[in-house]
C-alpha positions in Angstrom: -2.8 42.7 -16.0 -0.6 40.4 -13.9 0.3 36.7 -14.5 -1.8 35.1 -11.7 -4.7 37.4 -12.3 -4.7 36.4 -16.1 -4.9 32.8 -15.0 -7.6 33.7 -12.4 -9.4 34.9 -15.5 -9.2 32.8 -17.6 -9.7 29.5 -15.3 -11.9 31.0 -12.6 -13.0 28.7 -10.1 -10.8 25.7 -11.8 -7.7 27.3 -10.9 -6.1 26.0 -7.7 -2.5 27.0 -7.4 0.3 29.1 -9.4 4.0 28.2 -9.1 7.0 30.2 -9.9 10.1 28.2 -10.4 13.3 29.9 -10.8 16.5 28.3 -12.7 19.5 30.6 -11.9 21.7 28.5 -14.1 19.7 29.3 -17.2 18.0 32.5 -16.0 14.6 31.4 -16.4 11.5 31.4 -14.9 8.7 28.6 -15.3 5.4 29.2 -14.5 2.6 26.5 -13.6 -0.7 26.1 -12.9 -2.8 23.6 -10.8 -6.1 23.2 -12.3 -9.4 21.0 -11.0 -10.4 19.0 -14.4 -13.0 16.7 -12.6 -15.0 17.1 -9.7 -17.3 14.5 -9.3 -18.9 13.0 -6.3 -16.9 10.2 -4.2 -17.3 8.2 -1.4 -14.6 6.5 0.3 -14.3 2.6 1.2 -13.8 2.3 4.9 -10.1 1.0 5.5 -9.5 -2.5 6.8 -8.1 -1.7 10.4 -4.5 -1.9 10.8 -2.8 -4.9 12.2 -0.5 -4.3 15.2 2.6 -6.4 15.5 1.3 -8.9 18.0 -1.7 -9.9 15.7 -1.1 -13.6 14.8 -2.0 -14.2 11.1 -1.6 -17.2 8.7 0.7 -17.9 6.2 0.5 -20.8 3.6 3.8 -22.4 2.2 4.7 -24.9 -0.3 5.7 -28.3 0.5 9.3 -27.6 -0.8 10.3 -24.6 1.1 12.2 -26.1 3.7 14.5 -23.0 4.8 11.3 -20.7 4.9 9.6 -22.9 7.2 12.9 -23.1 9.1 12.8 -19.4 9.6 9.5 -19.5 10.1 9.8 -22.0 13.6 12.8 -19.6 14.7 10.4 -16.8 14.5 7.7 -18.8 17.1 6.0 -19.6 13.8 3.0 -22.5 14.7 1.9 -25.1 12.3 -1.7 -25.8 12.2 -2.6 -28.7 10.5 -6.3 -28.5 9.8 -6.0 -25.0 8.2 -2.5 -26.0 6.3 -0.9 -22.8 7.7 1.6 -21.6 9.5 0.5 -19.0 12.4 2.7 -16.3 13.4 2.7 -12.6 14.6 2.5 -9.9 12.2 5.8 -8.3 13.0 7.7 -11.5 12.3 5.7 -11.9 8.9 7.1 -8.1 8.2 10.7 -9.3 9.3 10.7 -12.5 6.9 9.3 -10.4 4.2 5.8 -12.6 3.9 3.0 -10.1 3.4 2.1 -11.3 0.2 1.6 -14.8 1.5 -1.0 -14.2 4.5 -3.9 -15.7 4.4 -6.7 -13.0 5.1 -9.7 -15.7 5.9 -8.4 -19.2 6.4 -11.9 -20.9 6.1 -12.7 -19.3 2.7 -9.8 -20.3 0.9 -9.5 -23.0 -1.4 -7.0 -25.7 -0.7 -3.8 -25.4 -3.3 -3.2 -28.7 -4.8 0.5 -27.7 -5.2 0.9 -27.6 -1.3 
């Protein structure tokens, strides 16, 4: 019985793929097998809609980050005193690498005493 047929007889429906890799330098052939080890029901979560470059997002800064504040102003950011955050386009947030500072829902966030 040939190699792939032997693996199919051994693993049955669990066998997904068999690959042969050849190494010319050493003169060896390696056979790999991909197997299904778990098959359970799964319901994917709905994804958040992706942001467009022109979407406005809120970004929170600390009071002592003056250089970053200046960069946000240059990028067209607007200070929103009630929410205590800067509002600017998603494209500017990506350009300034501020992804981790985006406030998802400003009304539900607690006020940070360090700001």
